[in-house]
N, C-alpha and C positions, 0 to 999 in steps of 0.2 A: 459321858458332855459328846455325844454323839453330832448337837447340831449346834458345838460348841465355834461357830467363826464367827468372824467380824460381820460378814455378809447377813447374818441368819439375824446377828443382833441388831442392824443399824436396819433392820425391816420394819414399817410402819406397823404395820399386825401384831406384832410380836411385842412393837412395845404398850400399844394401845392399851392390849390386855392387863397390863399393869399398872396405869395411869385409870384411876375413880375417875365417874361422870363429874363427877365438882368442878376437878382442874380442867377438865378439854373444859369447858366452860367458861374457864374467864376471859374475863371481858367482856362475855355477854350481857345484855340487858334486859335478857328474857324472866320473866318472873319477878324486876327488881320496879322500884316507885320511886320518881325523881324528885329529888330536896332542893326547891329554886331557892339561896343566899343571897344576899350582898344585892340584894335589888335584878338577879338574874344574870350576875359575871359567876356569879356560883352553882355550879349543878350538883349531888351526891344521890349516886342513886343506892337505895338502903333493899336486901328483901324481908322484910318486915313494917309492913307499913304503918303498924301499933307506936314505933320507935321513930318515928318520925319528928314531935316534941325534944326526947331525949336529943337528937340527930342534931337541931337547933341550938341547945344548948350548948354540945361541947362544944361544936364549932364557934359559939361565939366564946366561948370561957381559952378554946385554941388561940383567937384573934385577938381577946385581952392582953393575954399571955406571951402572944408575941412582938406587942406594940411595947410592954412592959420592957422585952428582952431585949429590944433593938435600942432600947433610948436610951439605956442604963450605959454610963462610962466604965469603959473599963479599968483595972485597979492598976499604976502605979507597979 
């Protein structure tokens, strides 16, 4: 534990070695495909283009469930 100092822990080079590359690309659109929903109001980026129809179906189901959830009256 010779180099176990606060300055060493805070160094970006030291921390970057422990972070996987997939985590470093968080928020990046490299290798992603856009799925346009709601007439262009919503865009979802997916990594597998073959799952586009599945993504559309899941979005519609969630949208319908959200409408049903908010339209119910709470119990007294």
